[in-house]
C-alpha positions in Angstrom: 0.0 0.0 0.0 1.4 3.4 -0.9 2.5 5.8 1.9 0.5 9.1 1.5 2.0 10.8 4.6 4.1 13.2 2.5 1.3 13.9 0.1 -1.2 15.3 2.6 -3.0 18.4 1.2 -2.8 21.1 3.8 -5.1 23.9 4.7 -6.6 25.2 7.9 -9.6 22.9 7.7 -7.4 19.8 7.6 -5.4 20.7 10.7 -6.9 17.8 12.6 -4.6 15.6 10.5 -1.7 16.9 12.6 -3.3 15.9 15.9 -1.8 12.8 17.6 -5.3 11.7 18.7 -6.6 11.7 15.1 -3.5 9.7 13.9 -3.9 7.3 16.8 -7.6 6.9 15.9 -6.7 6.1 12.3 -4.2 3.5 13.6 -6.9 2.1 15.8 -9.3 1.8 12.8 -6.7 0.1 10.7 -5.8 -2.4 13.3 -9.4 -3.1 14.2 -10.2 -3.7 10.5 -7.3 -6.1 10.2 -8.5 -8.2 13.1 -12.3 -8.2 12.3 -12.0 -8.5 8.5 -11.3 -12.2 8.9 -14.4 -13.0 10.9 -16.6 -15.8 9.5 -19.9 -15.0 7.8 -22.1 -15.8 10.8 -20.2 -13.1 12.8 -20.1 -10.4 10.1 -22.6 -8.2 11.9 -20.3 -8.2 15.0 -17.3 -7.5 12.8 -19.1 -4.8 10.9 -20.1 -3.1 14.2 -16.6 -3.3 15.6 -15.1 -1.7 12.4 -17.9 1.0 12.4 -17.4 2.0 16.0 -13.6 2.3 15.4 -14.2 4.3 12.2 -16.5 6.7 14.1 -13.7 7.8 16.4 -11.5 9.5 13.8 -14.5 10.9 11.9 -15.8 12.6 15.0 -12.4 14.1 15.9 -12.2 15.6 12.4 -15.8 16.8 12.3 -15.5 18.5 15.7 -12.3 20.2 14.6 -13.9 21.5 11.5 -16.9 23.0 13.3 -14.8 26.0 14.6 -16.9 26.3 17.7 -15.3 25.1 20.9 -18.6 23.9 22.2 -19.2 21.7 19.2 -15.6 20.6 19.1 -15.7 19.3 22.6 -19.1 17.7 22.0 -17.7 15.8 19.0 -14.7 14.7 21.0 -17.1 13.3 23.6 -18.9 11.5 20.8 -15.5 10.1 19.7 -14.8 9.0 23.3 -18.2 7.3 23.4 -17.5 5.4 20.1 -14.1 4.3 21.6 -15.9 3.0 24.7 -18.3 1.1 22.4 -15.2 -0.4 20.7 -13.5 -1.4 23.9 -16.6 -3.0 25.2 -16.9 -5.0 22.0 -13.3 -6.0 22.2 -13.9 -7.3 25.8 -16.9 -9.3 24.7 -15.2 -10.8 21.7 -12.2 -11.8 23.9 -14.4 -13.4 26.5 -16.3 -15.2 23.7 -13.0 -16.4 22.3 -13.7 -14.7 19.0 -10.4 -12.8 19.1 -7.1 -14.0 20.7 -5.6 -12.5 23.8 -2.8 -11.1 21.6 -5.3 -9.4 19.3 -7.1 -8.0 22.2 -4.0 -6.7 23.9 -2.8 -5.0 20.7 -6.1 -3.2 20.1 -6.6 -2.4 23.8 -3.2 -0.8 24.1 -3.9 1.5 21.1 -7.4 2.3 22.5 -6.0 3.1 26.0 -3.5 5.6 24.5 -6.2 7.1 22.3 -8.6 7.4 25.3 -6.0 9.2 27.3 -5.2 11.5 24.4 -8.9 12.3 23.9 -9.4 13.0 27.6 -6.4 15.3 27.7 -7.4 17.2 24.6 -11.0 17.6 26.0 -9.5 18.9 29.3 -7.3 21.4 27.5 -10.2 22.6 25.4 -12.5 22.9 28.4 -9.9 25.0 30.2 -9.6 27.3 27.1 -13.4 27.6 27.1 -13.5 28.5 30.8 -10.7 31.1 30.5 -12.0 32.6 27.3 -8.7 31.7 25.7 -10.2 30.4 22.6 -10.2 32.0 19.2 -12.5 30.4 16.6 -9.8 29.3 14.3 -9.0 26.0 12.7 -5.9 25.0 14.6 -5.4 23.6 18.1 -1.9 22.6 19.1 -1.4 19.8 21.6 1.3 20.3 24.0 4.3 18.0 24.0 3.4 16.0 27.2 3.2 12.3 26.5 -0.5 11.2 26.9 0.1 7.4 26.6 0.1 5.1 29.5 -0.3 7.3 32.5 
């Protein structure tokens, strides 16, 4: 598969592509698709739902970013967090039903954990900006350099 990372078209509306949480969400979607794509026909509905909930995470991050309103941005980040919760719940169920291996679960859960912490941190930063009035309706939000992984 070609690597398009150097070919990203850039404008202010696509600034979400620079966010670590968005990139982590893309990675979570890719890895989820890889695991669930191989499910047998009788489990396709479960596989489809797992892929759809993982897909929803990055889409809501992007949509919220593009809304320009901090209230809407935060709202969409909470929706992304909800979709991630749905994904993790499904992973737990599939693991307990022995539909995915412990190794597949651990790989996806590790990415989800990092992503969840990143979303929570970004939400906290944006809520602080909203409370202090330190928000300008523009299409760029910089994440600070603090590692948001396994805290």
